[in-house]
C-alpha positions in Angstrom: 92.1 122.4 94.8 89.4 124.0 96.4 90.5 123.5 99.7 93.8 124.8 98.8 92.7 127.9 97.4 90.6 128.4 100.4 93.5 127.6 102.7 95.6 130.4 100.4 92.8 133.0 100.4 92.3 132.8 104.4 96.2 133.0 104.9 96.3 136.4 102.7 93.2 137.5 104.4 94.4 136.8 108.1 97.9 138.8 106.8 96.2 142.0 105.4 94.0 141.8 108.3 96.8 141.9 111.1 99.1 144.7 108.9 96.0 146.9 107.7 92.1 145.5 106.9 90.1 144.3 104.2 90.8 140.5 104.2 87.0 139.8 103.9 87.4 141.2 100.3 89.4 138.1 99.2 87.6 135.7 101.1 83.8 136.7 100.6 84.3 136.7 96.6 86.3 133.7 96.3 83.7 131.3 98.5 81.0 132.9 96.0 83.5 132.2 93.2 83.4 128.8 94.4 79.9 127.9 94.1 78.5 129.0 97.5 75.5 130.9 98.0 76.3 134.3 98.9 74.4 134.1 102.2 76.7 130.9 103.0 79.6 132.5 102.0 79.0 135.4 104.2 78.1 133.0 107.0 81.3 130.7 106.3 83.6 133.3 106.7 82.4 134.2 110.2 84.0 131.5 111.5 87.5 132.1 110.6 87.1 136.0 111.7 85.7 134.7 115.2 88.7 132.8 115.6 91.3 135.4 114.1 89.9 138.3 116.2 89.9 135.8 119.8 93.6 135.2 119.2 94.5 138.8 118.5 92.3 139.9 121.7 94.1 137.4 123.8 97.3 138.6 122.7 96.1 142.8 123.1 95.3 141.2 126.8 98.6 140.1 127.4 100.2 142.8 126.3 98.0 145.3 128.7 95.5 146.5 126.0 92.2 145.5 127.2 89.3 147.6 128.2 86.5 145.3 129.3 84.0 148.3 130.5 84.1 150.0 126.9 83.8 146.5 125.2 80.9 145.9 127.2 79.3 149.1 126.2 79.7 149.2 123.2 79.5 145.3 122.2 75.6 145.5 123.5 74.3 147.6 120.6 76.9 146.3 118.0 74.9 142.9 118.7 71.8 144.1 118.4 73.2 146.0 115.3 74.5 142.7 113.9 71.6 140.5 114.7 69.5 142.5 112.4 72.2 143.2 109.2 72.5 139.4 109.7 69.0 138.5 109.3 68.7 140.9 106.1 71.7 139.2 104.7 70.2 135.7 104.5 67.5 136.6 103.0 68.7 138.9 100.5 68.5 137.1 96.9 72.4 136.6 95.8 72.1 138.6 92.8 71.5 141.6 95.0 74.3 140.7 97.5 76.7 140.5 95.0 76.2 143.8 93.5 76.3 145.3 96.9 79.5 143.5 97.7 80.8 144.5 94.8 80.4 148.1 95.2 81.2 148.0 99.1 84.4 146.4 97.8 85.3 149.7 95.3 84.2 152.1 98.2 86.7 150.0 100.7 89.2 150.1 98.1 88.9 153.6 98.0 89.4 153.7 101.6 92.5 151.5 101.6 94.0 153.8 98.9 93.6 157.1 100.6 93.5 155.8 104.8 91.5 158.7 105.7 91.3 157.3 109.1 94.6 158.9 110.0 93.0 162.2 109.6 90.5 161.7 112.7 93.3 160.3 115.0 93.5 162.8 117.6 95.9 163.1 120.7 93.3 163.3 123.4 92.2 160.2 125.2 89.3 159.0 127.5 89.5 156.5 130.0 85.5 156.0 130.0 82.8 156.9 127.9 80.0 159.1 129.9 77.4 161.6 128.5 76.6 162.4 125.3 80.0 160.9 124.0 78.1 157.8 125.7 75.0 158.1 123.9 76.6 159.1 120.6 78.9 155.9 121.1 75.9 153.4 121.3 74.1 154.8 118.3 77.1 154.6 116.3 77.9 151.1 117.3 74.2 150.3 116.6 75.4 151.1 113.2 78.8 149.4 113.1 76.8 146.2 114.2 74.5 146.5 111.7 76.9 146.6 108.7 79.4 144.0 110.2 76.4 141.6 110.8 75.5 142.1 107.0 78.6 142.4 105.4 81.5 142.9 107.7 84.0 143.7 104.2 85.5 147.1 105.5 83.9 147.4 108.7 87.5 147.6 110.6 88.4 151.0 108.7 84.4 152.9 110.0 85.3 151.2 113.2 88.9 153.4 113.5 86.9 156.3 112.2 83.8 156.1 114.8 86.0 155.1 117.6 88.6 157.7 117.1 86.3 160.2 116.8 84.4 159.4 119.8 87.5 158.2 122.4 90.3 160.3 120.8 91.9 156.8 121.9 95.3 155.8 120.4 95.7 153.5 117.1 96.8 150.9 119.0 94.1 151.0 121.8 91.3 151.4 119.1 92.5 148.4 117.6 92.5 146.1 120.9 88.9 147.4 121.1 88.1 146.3 117.5 89.1 142.9 117.6 87.2 142.4 120.9 83.9 143.9 120.0 84.2 142.5 116.4 84.5 139.1 118.0 81.5 139.7 119.7 79.2 140.9 117.6 80.5 137.9 115.2 79.6 135.3 117.0 75.8 136.4 117.4 75.9 137.2 113.7 77.2 133.3 113.1 74.5 131.7 115.2 71.7 133.8 113.0 73.7 132.0 109.6 73.7 128.6 111.4 70.0 128.7 112.1 69.3 129.3 108.6 71.6 126.7 107.4 73.7 129.1 106.0 78.0 127.9 107.1 79.9 125.1 105.4 81.9 124.2 108.3 84.5 122.3 106.4 85.3 125.4 104.5 84.9 127.5 107.5 87.3 125.7 109.8 90.0 125.7 106.9 89.6 128.9 106.0 90.0 130.1 109.8 93.4 127.7 110.0 94.4 130.0 107.1 93.8 133.2 109.0 95.5 131.8 111.9 98.2 131.1 109.6 98.4 134.6 107.7 97.6 136.6 111.1 101.2 135.0 112.3 102.8 135.6 109.1 101.6 139.5 109.1 102.7 139.9 112.7 106.1 139.2 111.8 106.2 141.3 108.5 107.8 144.6 107.9 104.6 146.8 107.7 106.9 149.8 106.4 108.4 148.1 103.5 105.4 145.8 102.5 103.1 148.6 102.9 103.6 149.8 99.0 103.0 146.3 97.2 100.0 145.3 99.2 98.1 148.2 98.3 98.9 147.0 93.9 98.0 143.7 95.4 94.7 144.7 97.3 94.0 147.1 94.4 94.1 144.8 91.6 92.3 141.9 93.5 89.2 144.1 94.4 88.9 145.7 90.7 88.9 142.2 89.5 86.2 140.6 92.0 84.1 143.4 91.9 83.9 143.3 87.9 83.3 139.6 88.2 80.9 140.1 91.0 78.9 142.7 88.5 79.2 140.3 85.5 81.6 142.6 83.7 83.9 139.5 82.7 83.9 136.1 83.8 
């Protein structure tokens, strides 16, 4: 039953990440509720995220959306930030981490429902980062990497707002950069969790299969028709799981 639950959770997460975001808000609490220590749940979730983002990056590249110079530039500070963030995560007591995750889940829920990133998307696009934009981008992605390494859940929304303000790129291009950079810094974060013995490989690989399945289903799903119902499901799931993490109900 545990393996079935993990596969279903991974499928749901991959589906949500493909059509919007917030998949880790499902997988992380599920892993914790199954008895994994918070740090181990955090590390195990990274395996599925890496598989998912590698697949998405390859697909974007096949469609002509790949910007190696910007990816490398932003991945370097993101890697540094993720190492710091993941080291903090493995050393944080479970009780504190769970409460932090509960708060983050509610904040991300607000972002999912209000979609503030749409307000920041600009028409102007730049081909490369230079001058002040380059410095600002490096600083911003140091913090993006830190948050991603620490907790990951909802980092996609932060990524979209930050990169749209700095580059003015279209959402398609931003998403192509997002999956590539997240995939890269998640590898370094996973290494930190592995070194500290905070990875359950059996559950992680099964979760990766689920994520891949969900991503395939999501890519064939009519986003406009399903958006309303997806938000309702996310809202209910987050409220239930966040309350459980805070000990409000069993």
